[in-house]
C-alpha positions as CSV (number, residue, x, y, z in Angstrom):
1,M,-24.1,-9.5,10.8
2,H,-22.9,-9.4,7.3
3,Y,-20.9,-12.2,5.8
4,Q,-19.8,-10.9,2.6
5,H,-17.4,-8.6,1.6
6,F,-18.2,-4.7,1.8
7,I,-17.0,-3.5,-1.8
8,N,-18.1,0.0,-3.3
9,G,-20.6,0.7,-0.4
10,Q,-22.6,-2.4,-0.7
11,W,-21.9,-6.4,0.2
12,A,-21.3,-8.2,-2.2
13,K,-20.9,-11.9,-2.9
14,S,-17.4,-13.4,-3.2
15,A,-16.0,-14.0,-6.9
16,T,-15.6,-17.9,-5.4
17,T,-17.4,-20.2,-3.3
18,N,-14.8,-20.8,-0.9
19,T,-15.3,-20.5,2.1
20,F,-13.0,-20.4,5.7
21,A,-14.0,-21.1,9.5
22,T,-13.7,-18.7,11.8
23,I,-13.5,-20.3,15.5
24,N,-14.2,-19.7,19.1
25,P,-11.0,-20.4,20.7
26,A,-12.5,-20.5,23.8
27,T,-14.9,-23.4,22.9
28,E,-13.8,-24.5,19.7
29,E,-16.7,-23.8,17.7
30,V,-17.5,-22.6,14.3
31,I,-18.7,-19.1,15.0
32,A,-19.1,-18.6,11.0
33,Q,-18.3,-19.6,7.4
34,L,-16.9,-16.5,5.7
35,P,-15.9,-15.7,2.2
36,A,-12.2,-16.8,1.1
37,G,-11.9,-13.8,-1.4
38,N,-9.4,-13.9,-4.1
39,S,-7.4,-11.7,-6.9
40,D,-11.2,-11.1,-8.4
41,D,-12.4,-9.7,-5.3
42,I,-9.4,-8.0,-4.9
43,N,-9.8,-6.5,-8.5
44,L,-13.3,-5.2,-7.5
45,A,-12.4,-3.8,-4.5
46,V,-9.6,-1.8,-5.9
47,E,-11.3,-1.0,-8.8
48,A,-14.1,0.5,-6.3
49,A,-11.1,2.3,-4.4
50,R,-9.3,3.9,-7.6
51,D,-12.1,5.7,-8.8
52,A,-13.5,6.7,-5.4
53,F,-10.0,8.4,-5.2
54,D,-10.0,9.9,-8.3
55,H,-13.1,10.8,-9.5
56,G,-15.3,10.8,-5.8
57,P,-15.8,13.5,-3.6
58,W,-13.3,12.3,-1.0
59,P,-9.8,13.5,-1.5
60,K,-11.8,16.8,-3.0
61,L,-13.5,17.9,0.7
62,S,-12.4,19.8,3.0
63,G,-10.6,18.2,6.1
64,A,-13.5,19.3,8.2
65,E,-15.6,17.6,6.1
66,R,-13.8,14.2,6.2
67,G,-13.3,14.8,9.5
68,A,-17.2,14.7,10.5
69,Y,-17.5,11.4,9.1
70,L,-14.5,10.1,11.0
71,Q,-16.2,11.7,14.2
72,K,-19.4,9.8,13.4
73,M,-18.1,6.1,12.9
74,A,-16.3,6.8,16.6
75,E,-19.9,7.5,17.7
76,I,-21.3,4.5,16.3
77,I,-18.7,2.7,17.5
78,N,-19.2,4.2,21.2
79,R,-22.7,3.3,20.2
80,R,-22.4,-0.5,20.0
81,L,-19.1,-1.0,22.2
82,V,-20.5,-3.4,24.3
83,E,-21.6,-5.5,21.4
84,L,-18.8,-5.0,19.6
85,A,-16.5,-6.1,22.7
86,K,-18.4,-9.4,23.1
87,L,-18.0,-10.1,19.3
88,E,-13.8,-9.7,19.7
89,V,-14.3,-11.6,22.6
90,L,-16.2,-14.2,20.6
91,D,-13.6,-14.3,17.7
92,N,-10.2,-13.5,19.7
93,G,-10.6,-14.8,23.0
94,K,-9.6,-12.0,25.1
95,P,-11.2,-11.4,28.4
96,Y,-14.1,-8.7,27.8
97,P,-12.1,-6.1,29.8
98,E,-9.6,-5.8,27.5
99,A,-12.2,-6.3,24.4
100,E,-14.2,-3.2,25.8
101,W,-10.8,-1.4,26.6
102,D,-9.9,-1.9,22.7
103,I,-13.2,-1.0,21.6
104,E,-12.9,2.0,23.1
105,D,-9.8,3.4,21.8
106,T,-11.2,2.1,18.2
107,A,-13.5,5.1,18.7
108,G,-10.7,6.9,20.3
109,C,-8.5,6.4,17.8
110,F,-11.5,7.6,14.7
111,E,-12.0,10.7,17.1
112,Y,-8.7,11.7,17.1
113,Y,-7.9,11.4,13.5
114,A,-11.5,13.3,12.9
115,N,-9.4,16.5,14.5
116,L,-6.2,15.7,12.8
117,A,-8.7,15.9,9.7
118,K,-9.7,19.2,10.4
119,E,-6.2,20.4,11.3
120,L,-5.0,19.8,8.0
121,D,-6.8,22.9,6.5
122,N,-4.7,24.9,8.6
123,N,-1.6,23.2,7.9
124,R,-1.8,21.5,4.2
125,E,0.2,24.2,2.6
126,T,4.1,25.7,4.0
127,D,5.4,28.6,1.9
128,I,8.9,28.1,1.4
129,E,11.5,31.2,1.7
130,L,13.5,31.2,-1.0
131,P,17.1,32.7,-2.1
132,E,15.5,33.9,-5.6
133,P,13.0,36.9,-5.0
134,R,11.5,36.2,-8.7
135,F,10.4,33.1,-7.7
136,K,7.8,31.7,-5.1
137,S,7.5,28.2,-3.6
138,K,5.3,26.3,-1.5
139,A,5.1,22.6,-0.3
140,I,1.8,21.1,0.0
141,K,0.2,18.1,1.2
142,E,-2.0,15.4,-1.0
143,P,-3.5,12.2,0.3
144,I,-1.0,9.1,-1.1
145,G,-3.8,7.5,-3.3
146,V,-5.3,3.9,-2.7
147,A,-4.0,2.7,0.1
148,G,-3.8,-1.5,1.2
149,A,-3.7,-2.6,4.7
150,I,-3.5,-6.1,6.3
151,I,-4.1,-6.4,9.6
152,P,-3.6,-9.0,12.7
153,W,-5.7,-11.1,14.6
154,N,-4.2,-9.7,18.1
155,F,-6.6,-6.5,18.3
156,P,-8.2,-7.3,15.1
157,M,-10.6,-3.6,15.4
158,L,-8.3,-1.5,16.8
159,M,-5.4,-2.5,14.4
160,A,-7.9,-1.7,11.6
161,A,-8.5,1.5,13.0
162,W,-5.1,2.5,12.8
163,K,-4.9,2.3,9.5
164,V,-8.4,3.4,8.5
165,A,-8.9,6.5,10.4
166,P,-5.7,8.2,9.6
167,A,-5.9,7.4,6.0
168,L,-9.1,8.1,5.4
169,A,-8.5,11.4,7.4
170,A,-5.9,12.2,4.7
171,G,-8.3,11.9,1.9
172,C,-7.1,7.9,0.8
173,T,-9.4,5.6,-0.1
174,M,-8.9,2.0,1.5
175,V,-8.7,-1.9,0.8
176,L,-9.1,-3.5,4.2
177,K,-7.8,-7.4,4.3
178,P,-8.4,-8.6,7.8
179,S,-6.9,-11.2,9.2
180,E,-8.5,-14.5,8.6
181,I,-8.4,-15.6,12.1
182,T,-10.4,-13.2,13.1
183,P,-12.3,-11.3,10.7
184,L,-15.7,-10.6,12.5
185,T,-15.2,-7.2,13.9
186,A,-13.5,-5.8,11.0
187,L,-16.2,-6.6,8.8
188,A,-18.6,-4.9,11.7
189,L,-16.4,-1.6,10.4
190,G,-18.1,-1.8,6.9
191,E,-21.3,-1.4,8.7
192,V,-20.3,1.3,10.8
193,A,-19.2,3.3,7.9
194,E,-22.6,2.0,5.8
195,E,-24.4,3.9,8.8
196,A,-21.8,6.5,8.5
197,G,-22.9,7.4,4.9
198,L,-19.4,6.8,4.1
199,P,-19.3,7.5,0.2
200,A,-19.1,4.7,-1.7
201,G,-15.6,2.9,-2.6
202,V,-14.0,5.3,0.2
203,L,-13.8,1.9,2.3
204,N,-13.5,-1.4,1.6
205,I,-13.2,-4.3,3.1
206,V,-12.4,-8.4,2.0
207,T,-12.0,-11.2,3.7
208,G,-9.6,-14.2,2.5
209,L,-6.1,-16.0,3.2
210,G,-2.9,-14.5,2.8
211,Q,-1.8,-16.3,-0.1
212,D,-5.0,-15.7,-1.9
213,A,-6.7,-12.2,-0.9
214,G,-3.3,-10.5,1.1
215,Q,-0.7,-10.8,-2.1
216,P,-2.7,-9.5,-5.1
217,L,-3.3,-7.1,-2.6
218,A,0.0,-6.3,-1.7
219,E,0.6,-6.6,-6.0
220,H,-1.9,-4.6,-7.3
221,P,-0.8,-1.7,-9.3
222,D,-3.4,0.5,-9.0
223,V,-2.1,0.4,-4.8
224,D,-0.2,3.2,-4.3
225,K,0.3,2.7,-0.6
226,M,0.4,-0.7,1.4
227,A,0.5,-0.7,5.3
228,F,0.8,-4.1,7.1
229,T,1.2,-5.1,10.8
230,G,2.1,-8.6,11.6
231,S,5.0,-11.3,10.9
232,V,8.6,-10.1,10.3
233,P,8.3,-12.8,7.1
234,T,5.3,-11.7,5.5
235,G,6.5,-8.2,6.5
236,S,9.6,-8.9,4.3
237,K,7.5,-10.9,1.7
238,I,5.5,-7.3,1.1
239,M,8.0,-5.4,1.3
240,E,9.8,-7.5,-1.6
241,M,6.5,-7.2,-4.0
242,A,6.4,-3.4,-3.3
243,A,9.8,-3.3,-4.0
244,K,8.6,-4.0,-7.7
245,Q,6.4,-1.3,-8.3
246,V,8.9,1.4,-5.9
247,K,5.4,0.9,-3.3
248,N,5.5,3.3,-0.3
249,I,5.0,0.8,2.6
250,S,4.6,1.1,6.2
251,L,5.6,-2.0,8.0
252,E,5.1,-2.7,12.1
253,L,6.4,-6.3,12.7
254,G,7.7,-8.3,15.5
255,G,9.8,-7.8,18.8
256,K,12.0,-9.6,21.6
257,S,11.4,-6.1,24.1
258,P,12.9,-6.1,27.0
259,L,12.3,-4.8,30.5
260,V,15.2,-3.8,32.7
261,I,14.6,-3.5,36.4
262,F,17.2,-2.0,38.6
263,D,17.9,-3.3,41.8
264,D,16.1,0.7,43.2
265,A,12.1,-0.2,41.5
266,G,10.0,-1.8,44.0
267,I,9.5,-5.4,44.0
268,E,5.5,-5.3,43.8
269,A,5.6,-2.7,41.1
270,A,8.0,-4.5,38.9
271,V,6.0,-7.1,39.4
272,E,3.0,-5.9,38.4
273,W,4.4,-4.6,35.3
274,I,6.1,-7.6,34.5
275,M,2.7,-9.6,34.5
276,F,1.0,-6.6,32.6
277,G,3.9,-6.5,30.0
278,I,3.4,-10.3,29.0
279,F,0.1,-12.2,30.2
280,W,-2.1,-9.2,28.6
281,N,-4.1,-10.7,25.4
282,Q,-2.2,-13.8,26.5
283,G,1.1,-12.3,25.5
284,Q,0.3,-12.0,21.9
285,V,1.1,-8.4,21.7
286,C,3.9,-7.8,19.1
287,S,5.6,-5.4,21.8
288,A,5.1,-7.9,24.8
289,T,8.2,-7.4,27.4
290,S,8.9,-10.7,27.1
291,R,13.0,-10.7,28.0
292,V,12.9,-9.9,31.7
293,L,16.3,-8.6,33.1
294,V,16.5,-8.2,36.2
295,A,19.3,-6.8,39.1
296,E,21.1,-9.6,40.4
297,S,20.7,-8.7,44.0
298,I,16.8,-8.6,43.9
299,Y,16.5,-11.5,41.7
300,P,15.5,-14.7,43.9
301,Q,13.0,-12.1,45.9
302,L,11.5,-10.6,42.6
303,L,11.1,-14.5,40.9
304,E,9.5,-15.6,43.9
305,R,7.2,-12.7,43.9
306,L,6.7,-13.3,40.3
307,T,5.8,-16.8,40.4
308,I,3.5,-16.8,43.3
309,E,0.8,-14.3,41.6
310,A,1.7,-15.7,38.1
311,K,0.2,-19.0,39.4
312,K,-2.7,-16.9,41.0
313,I,-4.1,-15.5,37.4
314,T,-8.1,-16.8,36.6
315,I,-7.5,-18.4,33.5
316,G,-10.7,-18.6,31.5
317,E,-13.4,-17.9,28.7
318,G,-13.3,-14.0,28.0
319,N,-17.0,-13.5,28.6
320,K,-16.6,-14.9,32.3
321,D,-16.2,-12.8,35.1
322,D,-12.6,-12.2,36.3
323,V,-10.9,-13.8,33.9
324,L,-7.5,-12.1,33.2
325,L,-6.4,-14.8,30.5
326,G,-8.4,-16.5,28.0
327,P,-7.4,-18.5,25.4
328,L,-4.5,-18.3,22.9
329,V,-6.2,-17.1,19.4
330,N,-6.3,-20.9,17.2
331,E,-5.0,-24.4,17.6
332,S,-1.9,-23.1,15.4
333,Q,-1.0,-20.7,17.9
334,Y,-1.3,-23.0,20.8
335,E,0.8,-25.8,19.2
336,K,3.8,-22.8,18.3
337,V,3.6,-21.9,22.0
338,L,4.0,-25.1,23.6
339,A,6.6,-25.8,20.6
340,A,8.3,-22.9,21.9
341,I,8.2,-24.2,25.6
342,K,9.3,-27.4,24.9
343,R,12.0,-26.2,22.8
344,G,13.4,-24.0,25.7
345,E,13.3,-26.7,28.3
346,Q,15.7,-28.9,25.4
347,E,18.1,-26.1,25.6
348,G,18.8,-25.8,28.8
349,A,15.7,-23.4,30.3
350,T,13.8,-24.1,33.6
351,V,9.9,-23.7,33.9
352,A,9.6,-21.9,36.7
353,C,5.9,-22.0,36.4
354,G,3.1,-22.8,34.1
355,G,4.6,-24.4,30.4
356,K,1.8,-26.7,29.8
357,R,-2.0,-26.9,29.1
358,A,-4.0,-25.4,31.6
359,V,-5.5,-27.6,33.8
360,G,-9.2,-27.9,34.0
361,F,-9.9,-27.4,30.4
362,D,-11.4,-29.9,27.5
363,K,-11.6,-27.7,25.0
364,G,-10.1,-24.3,23.9
365,Y,-6.4,-23.3,23.7
366,F,-5.3,-22.5,27.1
367,I,-1.8,-22.2,28.5
368,E,-0.7,-21.6,31.6
369,P,1.2,-18.5,32.7
370,T,4.5,-19.6,31.9
371,I,8.2,-18.4,33.3
372,L,11.5,-19.4,31.7
373,T,14.8,-18.8,33.7
374,D,18.2,-20.2,33.2
375,M,18.4,-20.2,29.2
376,S,21.9,-19.0,27.6
377,D,21.7,-15.3,26.0
378,D,22.0,-17.1,22.5
379,S,18.9,-19.8,23.1
380,W,16.5,-19.6,20.9
381,I,14.0,-19.1,23.5
382,W,15.9,-15.9,24.5
383,Q,15.9,-14.4,21.4
384,E,12.7,-15.1,19.0
385,E,9.0,-14.2,19.2
386,I,7.1,-16.7,21.3
387,F,3.8,-14.2,21.0
388,G,2.5,-16.2,24.3
389,P,2.0,-16.0,27.7
390,V,5.5,-17.0,28.4
391,V,8.1,-14.8,30.0
392,C,12.5,-15.2,29.9
393,V,13.3,-13.6,33.0
394,K,17.5,-13.4,33.7
395,P,19.5,-11.5,36.3
396,F,22.3,-8.9,35.4
397,K,25.5,-7.4,36.9
398,D,25.3,-3.6,35.9
399,E,24.2,-1.7,34.0
400,A,26.4,-1.7,30.6
401,Q,25.5,-5.9,30.6
402,A,21.6,-5.1,31.1
403,L,21.9,-3.0,27.8
404,R,23.9,-5.2,26.1
405,L,21.6,-8.0,26.8
406,A,18.6,-5.4,26.1
407,N,20.0,-4.5,22.8
408,D,21.7,-7.9,21.5
409,T,18.6,-8.6,19.3
410,R,17.8,-8.0,15.7
411,F,14.2,-7.0,16.7
412,G,13.6,-3.1,18.4
413,L,10.0,-2.1,18.5
414,A,9.8,-1.8,22.1
415,A,12.2,-1.4,26.0
416,A,11.1,-0.8,29.4
417,V,13.2,0.4,32.4
418,M,12.2,0.8,36.2
419,S,14.5,2.5,38.7
420,K,13.4,5.1,41.0
421,D,16.3,6.8,39.8
422,E,15.2,9.3,36.9
423,G,18.8,9.8,35.9
424,R,19.8,6.0,35.1
425,C,16.5,5.9,33.6
426,E,16.8,8.8,30.8
427,R,20.5,7.2,30.1
428,V,18.8,3.6,29.6
429,A,16.0,4.8,27.7
430,R,18.2,6.9,25.8
431,A,20.4,4.1,24.9
432,F,18.0,1.4,24.3
433,R,17.6,0.4,20.2
434,A,14.1,0.6,20.1
435,G,11.3,2.6,18.9
436,I,8.8,2.3,21.9
437,V,10.2,2.8,25.1
438,W,8.7,3.1,28.4
439,V,10.0,4.0,32.1
440,N,8.7,2.5,35.2
441,C,6.0,1.0,33.6
442,S,5.1,-1.5,30.2
443,Q,2.5,-1.4,27.7
444,P,0.7,2.1,28.2
445,T,-0.1,3.1,24.3
446,F,-1.4,6.6,23.1
447,V,-2.7,7.4,19.9
448,E,-1.0,10.8,20.2
449,A,2.3,9.2,20.3
450,P,4.5,7.7,17.8
451,W,4.2,3.8,17.4
452,G,7.5,1.4,15.4
453,G,10.1,0.1,15.7
454,Y,13.9,-0.1,14.7
455,K,15.8,-3.4,13.3
456,Q,13.4,-6.2,11.8
457,S,10.7,-4.3,14.0
458,G,9.8,-2.4,10.7
459,I,9.4,0.7,9.0
460,G,7.7,3.6,9.3
461,R,5.6,4.7,12.2
462,E,1.8,5.0,13.1
463,L,-0.5,6.8,15.6
464,G,-0.1,10.6,16.4
465,Q,0.8,13.0,13.5
466,W,3.4,10.4,12.1
467,G,0.3,8.2,11.4
468,L,-1.5,10.4,9.4
469,N,1.8,11.4,7.4
470,N,2.2,7.8,5.9
471,Y,-0.7,8.7,3.7
472,L,0.4,12.1,2.8
473,E,2.8,13.1,-0.3
474,T,4.8,16.1,0.0
475,K,4.1,18.5,-3.3
476,Q,6.3,21.2,-4.0
477,I,4.9,24.1,-6.2
478,T,7.1,26.7,-7.6
479,T,6.1,30.1,-9.4
480,F,7.9,32.6,-11.4
481,N,6.9,35.5,-10.2
482,S,8.1,38.2,-12.1
483,D,7.1,40.5,-15.3
484,E,10.6,40.2,-16.6
485,P,11.7,37.6,-19.2
486,W,13.7,35.0,-17.3
487,G,16.3,35.8,-20.1
488,W,18.5,32.7,-20.5
489,Y,18.3,32.2,-23.9
490,I,16.2,35.4,-25.4
491,K,18.2,38.4,-24.2
């Protein structure tokens, strides 16, 4: 692999000799030392992206021409699928089948936006009907310019694709700053761009720490748009920086998403979706349904079945067969999750299952699947995002109480409801204050559908046509369409 920045179509040494280590979370071994880029590296990357947008061919190409590059990138990713999935496991720790699914979705994302880029040729301009016949007007869509993207560590290559693919489809150029915790597949995306023949400067990748590389990117005056996925505090800082320049932003932040299970939902199906909603990717998912609300009449039975099944989950290194729960991404996240469980206990919560380091592991950041009960409505553990394999389960009396508890949060990313009553599901789904709602399931994500949250869970929407619109500006062009003078001043 190339352990350098990817700037202006070339692999470039960093402006600094500082480096940081990326760690295998299953073994705690160093995988590689990568350049800790700084503002000088960001300046070079933004300069390359700015020149490629202002003077290069990319924004002037037709959507079909840009789509052909994106399709080529999808084909390369598919060809390298096994290699990239193994790299994701090594860097992030997730089980291999999950990583393989992520890389398949990454290729699918590029393919989807390749098609949307082609469609843009036919819907870039819209004629506007005016009441004044001497004028004609149209609205046209144009790429917003240079986009900066800062991505998280939980789905490293997929989250890069969610931003890179629509930005490039729209005609933007981009500077990507991957998480310093999991930068390897983002750098591999530079190799993909290079092989696909992407014009120089269209995609630039700088590795580094948030304060040294992320902040200069967010503050850079030549960056027209910032896209960020991560924590609420960091998103708030990026919003503050962008406000000083009135910079366009989109933010996909945290969540504490509810899953409401009514008494007519099947116990086995409910247990399966609870587990998928919180133990997938070790619970390190922004939309994880980490607050489970269960109808009182089935609560004891469901909790018993959930506890039994959670204890069966195979824990281990992501590259081992049949592993369903890998390590947390790094030591810091491991310590945060254990501290959160301890705080929950101190506040009165009961640990029904798990709650500690997984048995049998001397190395690696492994935590048992954890189920907490008996917490109060205003407790920290019920209200705050933990980002680990920890689910809080609480009974409810009726639909009104379930909705009150579900919506009583500063977050609003996702929510789910399970019931055989279609009318109730529709009613509850519409009552949730969340941007993503699942009915009789949890976590399915499709590139065609919008993704984003209410309240402190973010601003804007990714994926689908909405993701493309993030990187487009709308311009009005109005023409005086008469041989007669206007006649306002000169009669």
